[in-house]
N, C-alpha and C positions, 0 to 999 in steps of 0.2 A: 493405371494400375502400377503402383510403385513396386519396383523390384529390389531397391535398396534405399537406405536413407542414412545420412550422416550429418551431424551438426558441425558447424565451424564458427569460430568467433570472428566477427568483423569489428574493426576499431570503433565504429560508431553504432553498429547494429548487429543483431544476430541473424544468420540466415541458415537455411536448410537446403542441402543438395539432395535431389531425388532423381532417379532415373525412371522414365516411363517408356512403354512401348506403344507407339501410335502408328497404326497402319503398317506394322512390321518394322518400323524404324525406331531405334533407341534414341530417346530424347533426354538430354540432361536438363534438369529443371532447378532453378535457384529461387527459393522462396524467402522473402524477407517480410517481417511483420508489418502489416499495413501497406505493403507494396504490391506491385504487379508480380506475375510469375514470368521468368525469362526462359523461353524455350530455345534450346539449341537444335537446329534442324538443318543438316547438310551445310554447315558453315553460315547459315542464316539465323539471326537471332530475332526473336519475337517476344514482346512483352504483352501479356494479356491479364486483365484483372483491374484492380484499382489504378487510375491514372497517377502518374508520378507528379508529385508536388515539388516546389523549389527547395523544400527542406529535406528532400529525400533523394536517394540515388539507387542504382541497381548494380548487380555484379555481372560482368561478362567473363566467361571462361573460354580461352582458346580463340578469342576474336583476333583477327588480323586487321587492326584499325589503321590501315596505311593508305587510305584513299579518300578523296572527296571530289565532288563534281560529277555530274551525271553523264554517262556514255551509254548508248544503246548497246545491248549485249551482242547483237549480230552486226553492228555497224550498218544497219539498214537505212537507206535514205527515206525521208518522210515525203510522201507525194504532195501533200498540201503545202502550197507556197505562200499564199496570202489570202486575207479576208478583207473585203471592202464593204462597209455598211453605210447606206444612205438612208437617212431618216427624214420624212416629211411630216410635220405636225400641222394640222389644220384645226385650230381651236383646241378641242380636247380629244381629237382622234389622230392616231399615228399610223402612217404607212411605212413599213421597213422593207428595204431591198438589200439583201446580202448577196455578194458575188464572191465565190470561192474559186481560186485558181489552183488546179491540180496539174502536176507535170511528172511524167514518168521518165526518170533518168537512168533506169535500169535496163538490162538487156532482155527482159522478159515482160510479158503483159501483166498488169496488176489489177487487183480489186482492192479498193479502200473502203472501209466502213467507218462512218463518222457520226459520233453521238454528241448531241448538243442540246442545251436547254433553250426554251422559249418561254415567254410569259404564258401562264396557264390559261389565260382567256384570249390568247391570240387566235385569229382566224387565218390559217395558212391557205393562200389562195392562188399561188403561182409557183411553178417549179419547171425549170428548163435547163438544157445543157447546150453548149456551143463547142463543137469540135471542128477546128479549122474554120471553114466558111459555112458549115452545116449547123443549123439551129434546130433543136428538137424540143418541142413543148410537151410536157407530161400531161397525161390524162388522169383523172381520179377514177379508180376502179375498186371494186370489192377487194379487201385485203388479200384473201387467199388467191384470187385470180391474179392479182398484181404480182404476188410472190411467184406463182407458176410461170407467168409471162417473163418475169425477170430471169428465173432459172433456165427456162427454155432458150432465151436469147443468149445467155452466156455459154450454154452447152453447144450452141450452133455457131459460136464464134462472133456473135454480134455484140455491139456495145449496148449496155442498158444501165438505167439509173432509177433508183428506188428511194422514195422518201415516205416514212411512215411514223405515226405517233405510237408511243409506248402504250401497251395494254394497261399498264398499272398506273400511269400518271400522265395527264395531258400536257405537262410542261417539259416532256423529254421526247426528242425526235431522233431518228436514225436515218442516215443518208448513205446509201451504197452506190459507189461509183465502180461500175463493172467493165472489165476488158479495156483498160487503157493501154494501148500498144507502146512499145519502147520508143522513147523520144517524142511522144505526143503529149499535147496539153489539152485540158478540158476546162471550160469555164462554166461553173454551176451557178445558177441564179435562183434564189427563192425569195418569195415575198409574203408578208403577212400584214394584217391590220389589227389594231387593238385600241381600246379606249385608255385614256390616261386617268389614273386615280387622283382624286382631290385630297391634298394633305391638310393637316391641322392649320397651317398658316396660309391656306388658300393656293398654295403652289400645286402645279400638276406634275406628277411623277412619271417619267419614262425610265424604264430599266431595260438595258440590253444585257441579258444574263451572261456574265463572263465566268461564272463558277458553277459547276455541276457537281454537287456533293455526292459521294457514294451513298446510296440509300440502304438503310438497314432493313432487311427483309425478315420478319419474324418467321420462325418455323411454323408450318401449317397454314400460312397465309395463302391467298388465292393467287394462282398464276405465277408468271415469272416476268423478268424484264430484260434489259439489254446489258451487255458487258461493256465496261468503259476502260480505256487505257489513258494513263496520265503521266505527266512529267512535272517537275518543279516549274513554277511560273517563269523563273529567270532563264529557263532553257527551252522555252517553246520555240520550235524551229520555223515558225511562220509569223508574218506580220499582220497587224490589224490597223486599218484606217477607218475613221468614223467621221461623218459630217452630217449636220442637221440643218434643215430649213424650216423655220417656224413662221406661220401666218395666222392671223386672227382678226376679227372685226375690231377687237380692242387693242390698244397699244401694248407692246411687250415691254414690261418694266425691267426684267432681268432674267438671265438664265444662269443657274448655279450647278455645280457638280463637285463630287469628291475626287474626280479625276482631273488631271490638268487639261484645261481648255485654252485654245487660242481666243483672243478677245472677240466679243460679240460684235458682228457687223450688221448694222441696220441697212435695209435696202430701199427705204423710202423715208420721207420727212415725217410722215405720221407715225413712224416706228411700229407699224403693224406687220412688217415683214423683216426677218433677220436670218442670218446664218451663223453657225458656230461649228468649230471643228475640234476634235480631240487632238491635243498636242502630241507631237512625235514622241516615240519611246514609251508607249503604254506598256506597263509591266505585267499585264495579265494577272494581277493579284487581287482584282476586285471587279464587281459588276460595273458597267458603264451606265451611270445614273445621271439623268438631267432633271432639274427642278425648274419648271417654267412658270413665270409669274406674269399675269396680265393685269392691266389697270381696269378697274370697274368690271371685273369678270364675274363669272358664275351667276349669270342671270338665266332664268328659264328660257329655253330655246327649243325650236322645232326645225328639223331639216327634212324636207321631202325630196326623195331621189327618184327619178324616172326609171321605169323598168327597162330591161335589156330589149332592144329592138328585135333581135332574132328569137327571143323566147316567146312562148305561147301566153297570151293574156289569160289571166285567171290563175297563173302559177306564181310562185314566190318571185322568180327572177323576171317574169313578164310584167308584173304589176308594180306600181310605185310602192315604196316602203318609206315610212316616216320614223325618224329617231327623235324621241322627246327627251330633253334633259330637264329634270324637275328639281328645283331647290326650294322645298317648302320652308316658309318662315313661321316660327312659332311665337305666340304672344310672350312678351318679355316677362310678364308677371309669373307665367308658368315656368319659364326657363330659369328664373332666379331661385326657384324653390328646389330643394334637394330632398330626395326621398330619405326617409328615416327607417326604411325596412329593406329587406332583401336577404337572400342567401348567397354569399359570395364564395365560390369555390375556385381556388387557384391551383393550376396543374403545371408543375415546373419540370422541364427537361433536365435530368442529371446524368445524361449519357456522357461518355468520355470526351466527345467533341466540344462539350460546353466548357471545358477547361481551357479552350483556346482563346486568344485575345479578341476583344471586340473589334480592334483595328489592327491589322497586321503591321502597320507602320508605327504603331505605338502600342507596345505589348504589355503595358502596365496593368490594364484592367481586363480581366477575363469575363467571359459571358456569364459564368455562374456567379462571379462576384457582383456583376452589375444586377443580376437577377435578385441576389440577396438584398442589395441596397434598395431595389425597387419594391420588394416585399415589405421592407421596413416602412417606406412611404405609404404603401397601400394599407397596411394594417393600422397605421396611425390615422389614416384618413377615413376609415370606415365609421359610419354613424352608430351611436349607441342604440341598442335594441335590434340590430341586425344579427344574422347568423353567418358563420364562416367555417371553412376548413381548408387545409393545404395538402395537396397530393404532390408527390414527386415520382418520376419514373425513369427507368433505363431498361435493362433486361427484365427487371421486376419493378414493382411499384410499392410506395409506402404512403401512409397518411398520418397526419399529426394527431387527429382525433378519430375515433371509430365512426363517428357521424358528425355532421355540422353542429357546432355549439353556439350558444348565444355569446355575442361580443361583449366582453367585460375586461376590466383591468387584469383579472386573473388569467383568463383564457388568452388575452393578447400577449401577456408576458410569457406564458408557457409556449405559445407559438413562436415568439421571437427568439427564445433560447434555442429552439430546435432549428430555426431558420439560420442562425449564426453558424451552426455546425454543418449545414448543407454543402456538399461538394459534388464535383462531377465524377462520381464514383459508382454509378449504378450500371455501367456497361453500355449495352445497345440502346436502340430507340424504339421500344415497343409501347406505343401510345394507345393501342386498341384496348388492351385489358384494363388499364386504369379508367378509361372512358366508360367501359361497360360497367365497372364497379360503381362509378359516380352515378350513372343513370339507373342503376339498380336500387339506389338509396331513395326512399320516399322524400318528396319535396316537403319543406316546412310550410305548414298552412299560412297563408297571407304573407309569405316571404318569397317574392319572385326570385327564381334561381338565375344567377349570373355566373357563367363559367369563363375564366380567363386562362388561356393556354399559351405557355411560353415554350418555344422550341426552335432549334436551328434547322428543323424541317428535313432531317435526313432519314426519311422513312420510305420504304419500297411499296407499302400497301396503302397508298394514298386514297384510292377509291373506296376501299373497305372502311377507312376511317371516316371519310366524308359521308358515306352512306349511313353509318351509325349515328352521326350527328344529325343528319336529316331525319332519320327515323324518330329521334327524340326532340325534334325542334319545337314541338308544342309545349314542352315542359321547361324551357330555359332559353336564354340568349347566350351566344358564344362569341367572345372577343379573343382574337388570335394575334400572336406577335411572332414574326419571323426574325430570328436573331442571327446576324452575321451574313457574310457573302454566301450566296448560293442557296439560301433557304428556299424551299419549294414554294413557288407562287401558287401552284395548283392546290397545295395543302393549306397554306395560310389563308388564301382568299376563299377557298372552298369551305373551310371551317366556319368562317364568319358569314358567308353568304347563306349556307344551309342552316346555320344556327341563329340567324337573325341578328347578328352583331356587327362588329366592325373589325377590319384587319389593319395591322400596322407592320411595317418593316423597319428594322433597326440595323443599319449597316455603317461601316466605316467609322467616322467620328461621331455619329449620332449618339445622343444620350438616350438610354432606354426610358428613363423616368418620365420626361414630359409626355412622351407618346402614350405610355401606359396610363398616366394620370388623366389624359384626355379621354381615353376609353372608360376610365372609372367615372368621369363626369357623365359620359353617355349612359353608363349603366345606372347612375343615380337619377337620371332624368326619368320622369314618368314615361311609361311605355306608351307608344302610339298604337292604338287598337282600332278595329273596325275600318280598315283601310279599303277604299274602293276607288276605281277609276272608271269614269263614264265618258263616252264620246258623243259629240254632237256634230254630225256630218251631213252634207247634202243628201237628199233622199236616194239619189242614184249611186251613192258610194257606200260600200259596206267595209267593215274593218275586221281583220283577223289579228289578234294580238299574238306576237311571237315570243314575247318575254314571259317568264313565270310571274304570277301575281306578286305585287309589292307586299312584303310582310314586315318590313322594317323601315322606319324613317327617323333620321337624326337631324338635329339642327345643323345647318351649314353643309350637309352632305348631299351629294347628287344622287338622284334615282333615275335610271335610264329605262325607257320603254321603247321597244321596237314593235311596229305593227305594219301589216300588209293592207294596202288600200285597193279595193277592187271596184271597178266601175268608172264611168266617165263623170267628170266634174266640170261645171262651168268655168270659164276662163279666170274670173276673179273670185272664185269660191274660197270660203274660209272654213276651217274646222275649229272645234273647241274641245279641250280636254279638261275635265274637272276631277281633282283628287280630293276626296273627302276622308276624314279621319276624326278620331276622338282622342283628345289629349287631356289627361287629368280630369276626365268627366266633362270637358268642354268640347262640343262639336266644332270642327273647323273645316275649311276648304280652301284650295288654291285653284285658280283657273289659268289656262294658257290658251290664247287664241293664235292661230297660225294660218298662213296662206297654204293652199293646196298646190300652188304652182311649184313644179320641181326646181330645185336649186341647180345651178350650172357648175360644171367642172368637178363634180364629186365622183365621177366614174361609177363604180359599183360598190364603193366602200360601205355604204349603209346597208345595202342588200347582203353583203358578205358578213357584216357584223350581226345583222338580224338572223341570217342562216346559222351562224355559229351559236347564237343564243338558243335557237330552237333545237339544234343538234345536241347541245349539252343537256337540255331538258329531257329530250327523248332518250339519250344515253342513260341518264339517271333512272328514267322510268323502266328501261329495259333491264337494268341491274336489279331494280326492286322486284320485277316480275319474272326474273330468270327461273326457268323450269315450270312456270305456270301458264305459259302461252306458247304459240307456235312460231315465234320469230317474226311476227308482223311488225313489231316496233323496230327491230334491227333492220328489217327490210326498208322501212320508212326512212331510217337514218341513212342507209346506203343510197337510196334514191335521191334524198335531199342533198347529200354530200356530192354526188355525181352531178346533179342539176346545177348546184351553186358553185361547184369547183372549190369547195371549202373542205379541208381535211376533217376526219373523224376517227374514232378509235376502231371503226369497222372498215375503213377504206385506206388506200395508199395512193400516192402519186407514182405513176410508172411511165418511163420514157424509153423507147427502143429505137436505136439508129437502124432504120431499115433501108438505108441507101445501098447503092450497088457496089459499095466498097468491098475489098477482099476480106474474106473471113479471117479472124485473128487466130493464129495457130499457136500451139504449145500450151503447156500447163499454166494455169492462172495463179500468180502469187498473191497471197493476202498480205496487206501491209497495215500496220497500226498508224493512225493519225492521232498522236497523243494530245490530250487536253491539258491545259494548265491546271496545276493543283496548288492549294494553299500550303505554305510552309508552316505546318501546325504541329509537327512532332516535338518541336523544341519547347513546348509549353512546360515551364517549370523545371527543365533539365539543367544541370550544371553547364556552364558556358563551354567547357572543353568538349563535352559530349555533343552539345548542339552543333558544333562545327562538322561533326561526322555523322549526324543523324539523318536518316531518311524519313520524311514526314508521312503521316497518314494522308490519304489522297483527297483532293478536291479538284474539280474539273471545270473547264471553260466551255465557251460557245462551240467548242469542237471536241471531237472525241476519239472514237475507238475504231480499230479495225481488227480483223481476225488474221492471225499470222500464219505463214506457211510453216514456221517452226512448230515443233510439238506443242500443242496447246497446254497452257497452265490449267490447273483445276480452277473452276469458277467458284468464287467465294462471295458471299454477301456480307460484307463488314464482319468477317471472322466466322461466318457460318456457311458451310457448304450447301449451296442452293443451286440446282440445275437452272441454267438459262436465266440467271438473275443479274440485276444491275450491280456489278461489282467494279473493283478497280484493279486493273493490271498495271504494272509499272515496269520500267526497264530494270536490268539486273544490278543490284548493289550488294556489297558485303558489309552491311551495317545493320544495327538494330531497327526493327520496325515496331512501333508501339500500337497495340490494339487493346483497348481498355474494357474491362468489366464483362467478359463473356463467360458463360458457364464452362466448366472444365472440359466438356465434350466438344466445345466449339473453338476452333483455332484456324489460323490462316498463315500460310507460308508464302512470303513474297521475296523474289530474288532481285538484286540490284547489282550493277557494276559501277565502280567509282573511279574517277581520275585521281591523280596524285594530290595529296594535301598533307596528311599527317605523317609522322615519322614512320619509316619502314620498321617492320617487326616480323618475327616468325611465330610459329604456333607452338613453341616449346613451353614447357611448364614454367621455366624461368621468366619467359616473356609474359605468360599469363599472370604470374605473380606480380611483376612490375606494373602490368596494366591495371590489375586490381588495386595495388597499393596506391597508384596515382589517382584512381577513382576514389579510393578511401580518403585520400587527402582532400579531394574535392568536396567530400561530404562535410568536412569540418568547416570549409570556407563557405559552403552553399547555404548554411542555416540562415534563413532570412530574418531581418529585423521587422517587427510589426510596423507597417506604415501608419503614419498619423491619419486618423480618420478625418474625412471631409467635414469641415466645420458645420455645414448645413445638416448633414446626417447626424453629427454629434449632438446638435441641439434637438433635432427631431426625435432622436432615440430617447430623450428624457421626457417627452410629452406623455401624459397619462391618457388612458382610453377615453376619459370624459372630456378631454380637450385642454385641461389645465397643465401647468408646470408647477413643480415644487421649488421653493427657495432653498437650494442646497449647493454645496461646493461644486458639484459637477456642472450645474447651470452656470455658476459664476465663471468656471473655466471655459465653458463653451462660448460665453459672451466675451472672453478675453479679459476678465476682471478677477480680482480677489474676492473672497467671501465678504470681507468688510466693506469693500467698495460697492458691492451690490446691496448689502443690507442697510447701510447707514442712511442713504437718501430715501428710504421707504417712508411715506407718510404714515404717521402713527395710527390713523383711523382705518387703515387698510390692512386686511389680513395678508399673510405671506404668499398664499397661492395666487391671489389677484395681482399682487405686485409682480410676482415672478412671471405670470402669464402675459401681463402688459409689456414687460421687458422683452420677452421672447418675440412678441408680435412686432414691437418696434425694431428689434434687430433684423427680423425677416424682411420687413418693408424697407428698412434703411440700408441693408447690406446685400440682400439677395433678391432685389426686385427684378433682376435679369432672368431669374429662374422661377418667377412667381407661379407659373403653371405647375411646378412640381409640389409646392407647399400650400397652394391656395385653398384646397379642400380642408386640410388640417387646421389652417388658420381660421377658416369659417367656423369650424367646430370649436376652436378656442374662443372666438368672438361670441358664439352662442352661449358658451359656458359662462363667460363674463357677464353677459346681459342677464342671464338667469340668476346671478349672485346679487344683482341690484346693489352693487358696492358703492359706497360714497367716495368722493374725491377722485373720480376717475380722471377728470381733466388735469388735476394736480399731479396724478401719477404719470400721465403721458408727458407732461412738461418735465417732471423730474427724471423720467426715463430717457427723454431726448438729451437732457443735459449730461446724464451719466454716460450715454453711449455715443454722444457727439452726432446725433441725428436731428432731422427736422421733419419728423413724420407727423402729419395731422391726425387728430383723434378720429375724424370722420372716415379717413382712409383705412382705419383699423376695423371698421364695421361695428364699433361699440358706441 
């Protein structure tokens, strides 16, 4: 509610100064055209609205910009000292053991609350604490009972430890370390198992999440989540060590990572076992990702694991469990064909965080910029005759067309013009409403709907979103892309799994384009339908399938099936599984025969993964039937979780030290264990302001505690939400950017900074000089347009039909003059044919290393050329090679 308004002239821009009263506090607001709004709140500055671009700046009034470098406001020690992670990979299954060392160097007992991400499909199966020589192993109990037991233990002076999964997202956990006496240490050990996803290049991807993004919680969404505390990655006060041991029946060809690794060490001459370590000095600025490559890998396999000796036969843990890894092979004739129909709907995240760099170590390319380039490739690669539309979302959503339109030159160009103007300027991350709108649109007859979702995964209502996709899974396939460090694996994998599509993660130096184009190839493949799995087992053995039915099969992608085997089988008995399906009208089947003899040395890994799979299915069923039944499904989940020792959303691990030690006396202090956050505020800011800017928060494998100091209000990415997953940070006196929220939603964060910038005071004269220096920065900060990537420059000139026109822009893209391009053209050939052949030669001759990015649009061009039945094609190819200095064979062009 403005109480006054005055305009002032800025050397580069006009701005308006307004005063508002928010919660009884007068806030000075500085509004610049097309820019964010700067709130002054108790010497803390906050920008909200449109994110700041490199060509723009903002006004600060009364700021004392005389500090840099993070210091905790209360100078409180952080009790977490180190994290040690040991990874063991057996073929495509990973076991991860994390050991966290806490030490209380204060003079009063502490409680630390620690929030961290895990892979969304991980099965957490062990949690224990060691205090001195006492080892306490946690039990899985119903969540409310575990909370009560934890609180009772603390109130009676006992030590207690609680580990629980977030109600909103299965990839976030909270660990409470209670009643740590002065001078005492505690070693916390947690263990989980997970499968490794197969990548496009046949590598297996393991990711230790090192970033936990703040999750945007839309108003009115269900439930709440956990509060997160964070600090810049460079100031994380604890260390991380990481080592991996890899073993497989197949030789290990290589292990790659975007993090610095020590050299791979082979443990045997067959190279089937190896170890690798994270190099010292990990900066906490990215997830720890390993890509593991085996020779001759990805063959169908079956692993049978014996039941637990102490468990009752006939129960999940008492019976053998089999894990099937299926890799269906499709006929080549079918795979070489590309569908010429489909409704392609692209949903693009335009929240403020999409303006951040794709790679924090190379800040040239932003996420939204990469998304724009990817949309160009996608639109050029679509087949004629299909339908398409593009949606974008933030706090609100937009669409280019009211409904999906037929793909043509006109509609493609109209869409591309609007794509070029897309920026990360829509605020928060409310994905639920645009999805509802998309699903409310009737499908186009005979055009299978394919939904592509691009997001950095910063949402708090993960389960609501996944439920919606599952409810509409019969009408479409959903392909999802997690962009940047910390994208929620639960969201990205859940969208693809429930939508019958495929998930991809783009992190670090990854290029978005090849991964997205691979998914487009999947989408253009004929849909596999009528999938069935049949079992042939000895008469005395029955099977209970733990996995949900297979609904999607893609060439080269693994399908996992877990099943419980009940009954006695002969010593040398075998089983057989047959997968039948129909592909492009052709019935097909794949068979896998396997021994029923249990494998050795697998422990209970397969049982735990099978239990996790069944738990997730039952949790989904419970959410679907909420309010329609009497809680029997929830009770089944709790019983299964307790029996298997695997976490669920309805249970928690609880450990209480019930030894005869003396009760801990005195009030319990709460302490923050801060998580690393990404340095993302500086996106597009003038260099001088970047040096003193406090970034929006991103968090690592560790996280939050509640403080004994007066608690800050809890905000969910700029919106006040009780008990939500938000980000607290230590106290600074610098601007905090929050982009694109409605006027009523705002966030105040306090920071304190160490010395860096020149000393100043809060006088009007100081304010004026501060503004003047920023004004000067505006003049310098206006960016020059970067030269467009040559590949994208050429691709942008292609017509929807697949051809290119012979025009000066094409000559420039080829690095030639118009005369140089036109003169060698054979006289009998028309200009479009000649131009299209030149473009194809250039792609094959100069961009073969990124062929997966342009392959589909080149196929479309080749089909157009074949349809022209042009003369002298061989002569054109020879002349084109001579002109461009290439040696591309005609056959390789597909014409």
